[in-house]
Structure formats: structure tokens, C-alpha cells
C-alpha positions in Angstrom: -5.7 19.3 12.7 -3.0 19.4 9.9 -1.5 16.3 9.3 1.7 16.4 6.5 2.4 13.8 4.3 5.8 12.6 3.3 6.7 11.3 -0.2 8.1 8.3 -0.9 12.1 8.4 -2.5 13.5 11.6 -3.4 12.0 13.8 -6.7 9.6 15.8 -6.5 7.7 17.5 -4.9 6.9 17.8 -1.3 2.4 16.8 -1.3 0.0 19.5 0.4 -0.7 19.2 3.2 -3.9 17.2 4.3 -6.9 19.0 7.2 -8.5 16.2 9.4 -11.8 17.3 12.1 -10.9 14.4 14.0 -7.6 12.0 14.3 -8.8 8.1 14.4 -9.9 7.0 18.1 -8.6 3.0 17.3 -5.6 2.7 16.6 -6.0 -1.2 14.4 -9.3 -2.7 13.8 -9.1 -6.7 13.6 -10.9 -9.4 13.0 -12.3 -12.3 14.9 -11.0 -15.9 14.5 -7.6 -16.8 12.7 -6.0 -14.6 10.3 -5.0 -16.2 6.3 -2.3 -13.6 6.5 -0.4 -11.8 9.5 0.8 -9.3 8.1 -1.3 -6.8 8.3 -2.7 -3.6 6.1 -2.0 0.1 6.9 -4.5 2.4 6.2 -3.2 6.4 6.1 -4.9 8.3 8.3 -6.2 10.4 5.6 -7.4 8.0 3.4 -9.8 6.8 7.4 -10.7 10.1 6.4 -11.6 10.7 2.9 -13.6 7.2 4.2 -15.4 9.0 6.5 -15.9 11.8 4.8 -17.0 10.0 1.3 -18.8 7.2 2.4 -20.1 7.6 5.2 -21.4 11.2 5.4 -22.1 11.8 2.0 -20.0 14.8 0.6 -19.0 13.9 -2.9 -15.5 14.1 -3.9 -15.3 18.1 -4.3 -16.5 18.3 -1.4 -14.7 16.5 0.2 -11.5 18.5 -1.4 -12.8 21.4 -0.4 -13.3 20.1 3.5 -9.6 19.0 3.5 -7.8 22.1 1.8 -6.9 19.2 -1.3 -7.9 18.5 -5.1 -11.2 16.2 -6.7 -8.0 13.9 -8.0 -6.3 13.7 -4.3 -9.6 12.9 -2.5 -10.0 9.9 -5.8 -6.7 8.5 -4.9 -6.6 8.2 -1.1 -10.2 7.0 -2.5 -9.3 4.4 -4.4 -6.2 3.2 -2.6 -9.0 3.5 1.1 -11.2 1.5 -0.3 -9.0 -1.2 -1.5 -7.2 -2.0 1.5 -9.9 -2.2 3.0 -11.9 -4.7 1.0 -8.2 -7.0 0.8 -8.4 -7.1 4.6 -12.3 -8.1 5.0 -12.1 -10.3 1.6 -8.1 -11.8 3.3 -8.9 -11.6 7.5 -6.0 -9.1 8.3 -6.4 -6.6 10.3 -6.6 -3.1 9.9 -3.8 -0.2 11.3 -4.1 2.9 11.5 -1.1 5.5 11.7 -0.7 7.9 13.8 
């Protein structure tokens, strides 16, 4: 599944499209119990795919980059962003919403 990304701002070149194997089957992940901060954290489909490939399947960043059709540097940035967002959601008790 080819997924287009969008740049933030007006300048610069358009980001390269990313290949996703599967679309996320759910749209959100909510903690049980009271939420400390009601604002959800948004996780991009590319970030979720990188987490799945690297952390769940155990692929290297180079292998994940080949599967998704992007460079290892892009994989690294997506992985760092996704890990930061998941850690923030877990420690602050926030829900995680997945963009479609």
C-alpha cells in the first residue's frame, strides 16, 4: 500500500512516498482508568509501520528502509519520533490515535 506524506510548511521538496505492508486495524488505543491529560497523541501510519518492522519483527533499520522504500536516515527519524510518542503516551496516560 503506497502512502503519500505531506510536508509541513511551504518550502522544500515533497517527501518521498512510503510503502506500508498493512494498514492499522484500529484507529485508537486508549488507556484504562482516568486520563491525566485529555489531549491524545497522534501516530502517523509510517511511524507505526517502522515500530512494527524494527521492534516487533526485529528487522534492522536498513532492512526496514528497503521494505518501505526510504533511506535508513528516514527510518531512524520515524523510529525516534514514534518511540518518543509512545513513551509519552505511556508515562502520561494519554490515548494514542492513528491517522488513516
